[in-house]
C-alpha positions, 0 to 999 in steps of 0.5 A, a space after each residue: 082523353 082520360 076521365 077527370 072524375 074516375 067512374 065508380 067501380 062496381 063490385 062484380 058478384 057472381 049469381 047465387 045460382 051459379 055459385 050453388 051449382 059450381 059448388 055442388 058439382 065440385 063437391 059431388 066430383 070430390 065425393 065420387 072420387 073419394 068413394 072410388 078410391 076407397 073401392 080401389 084400396 079395398 080391391 073391390 075394383 082393380 086396374 087390370 079391368 078395362 078403364 071405366 068411368 069413376 061413376 061406373 065404379 060405384 053403385 047407384 045408391 052411392 051416387 045418389 048419396 054423393 049427390 045429396 051430400 054435395 047439394 047439402 055442402 053447396 047450401 051450407 057454403 052459401 049460408 050467411 055467416 051471421 046464422 051462427 052469431 048473436 045478432 042484436 039488430 032485429 032488422 039484420 036478423 030478419 034479413 039473415 033468416 029471409 035469405 037462409 029460408 029462400 036459399 033452403 027453398 031453392 036447395 030443396 027444389 034442386 033436390 026434387 028435380 023440378 022444372 028448370 023454370 021453377 028452380 030459376 025462379 026460386 034462386 031469383 027470390 033468394 038472390 033478392 034476399 041476398 042483396 037485401 042482406 048485403 045492403 043491411 050489412 053494408 049499412 051496419 059496417 058503415 055505422 059500426 066500423 072501428 073508424 066511426 065507433 064512439 070511444 065509449 062504444 069501443 070500451 063497452 064492447 071490449 068490457 062486455 066481451 071480457 065479462 061474457 067470456 068470464 061468465 061462460 067459463 064459470 058456467 062451463 066449469 060448473 057443468 064439468 063438475 056436475 058432469 053435464 059435459 066432458 072435457 072432450 066436448 070443449 074441443 069438439 063443440 062450439 059455444 053455440 052447441 054448449 049453451 042454448 039460445 036462451 042461455 047465451 042471451 042470459 049470459 050476454 044480459 048478465 055480462 051487460 049489467 056487469 059492464 055497465 056497473 064497472 063503467 059507472 063514474 067513480 063519483 057515484 060512490 064518493 062522499 057527497 061532502 068531498 064533491 062540488 055540486 057541479 061535479 056531482 051533477 055532471 057525474 049523474 048526467 054521465 051515469 044517465 047517458 050510460 044507462 040509456 046507451 046500455 039499454 039501447 045496445 041490448 034492445 033487439 029492435 035498435 038500429 046501428 045508427 041508434 046505438 052510435 047516437 046513444 054512445 056518441 052522447 055518452 062520449 060528450 058527457 064523459 068529456 064534460 065529466 073529465 073536464 069538471 074533474 080537472 077543474 075540481 082537482 085544480 081548485 083543490 090544489 090551489 086551496 091546499 096551496 094557500 093553506 100550506 103557504 099561510 101556515 108556513 109563513 105564520 110559522 116563519 114569523 113566529 120563530 122570531 125572524 127579524 123584520 129589518 132584513 127585508 131582502 132575507 125575508 123576501 127570499 125566504 117567503 119566495 122559498 115558501 111559495 115554491 115549496 107549497 107549489 111543488 107539494 101540490 104539483 103546480 108548475 108556476 110557469 104554467 099559471 103565469 108565475 115567473 121567478 121575477 113575479 114570485 119575487 115581486 109577490 114575496 116582497 109585497 107580502 113582506 112589506 104588508 106584514 111589516 106595515 101591520 107590525 108597525 101599526 101594532 107599535 102605536 103608543 097605547 094612549 094613541 091607540 085609546 084615542 083612535 079607538 074612542 073616535 072609531 067607536 063614536 064614528 061607528 055609533 053614528 053610522 050603526 042602525 038598531 037591530 029592530 030597524 033592520 028587521 022590516 028590511 029583511 021581512 020586506 026582502 023576504 016577502 018580495 022574494 016570495 
């Protein structure tokens, strides 16, 4: 009967000692073959002699040299690749060095030809260190895999790599000009060989500072009067989150999960900032729309448009509305303004303006009577200024 739940597949890893010994034997056989071929080509031995073993065709000194060289190649082949990389995770770096040291110890015992039990014991220790490193790498890969990386972390690392490359190239150009390195060195040396550990750390730190500055919210350099208070505070909050994420990223003791957590918080703040920017832009567009529409409407009536033709005025007002919306790139359908709704708004505006103009045509005598009555009415309802002052004082005292 087949399994309902498939058993977990375990990755089969060959023992470290077997890998070392197999690599060493292959390297030694290759080195001996190369040495024997060189002797044959140089006529030191010839094919007329009786068939001999390859090991018999070279000297004992050459055999010993091939043995030592093969052990060295076997050790190098099994060294962790992270030894040649910049590691910012202190825990991972410790695991890498522990495994490398344990492998070196087992390698030296192999060269010394000590007892088999001592060699087995040494490789067992190195095996444990290798497994610890494997677990650390697996954890880091889980947290820092492309699928799990926050968006801002991806952007930060991309910009960081670009800035590191630019700074390193500038320093190399300067070294070539001063004669510290030659052009041929660039083809034969790695960056780790051109720059010391301290220099690489300095380049990375400078690149990190440049990256952080480039990713700061643009609102930090804008005029304050052009920003709303909420947008300004949101931008400052995003800047603080960027600063925290930047510091954690460049802290050697920081764990991968701490880096992910810091940049995830930055992701959230950047989303808030983008939403606030969108709100600010929408608000500004509507303010500009209202200003332009009122100006165009006033100009239209100042040009002596006849108020009797309501249908014509409605059509013209609607045209002004559409024109003002288009200038601010506001789509009327997206804000719930259909063509019929715009027509209704236009009619309402025209009627309101018409009613205002009719009121202005009231005879002067009637207007005088109305104004006198209104003045008397206002006097009966008004309160002297000196009676209002205690209210303000009491309110202020209450607030305080």
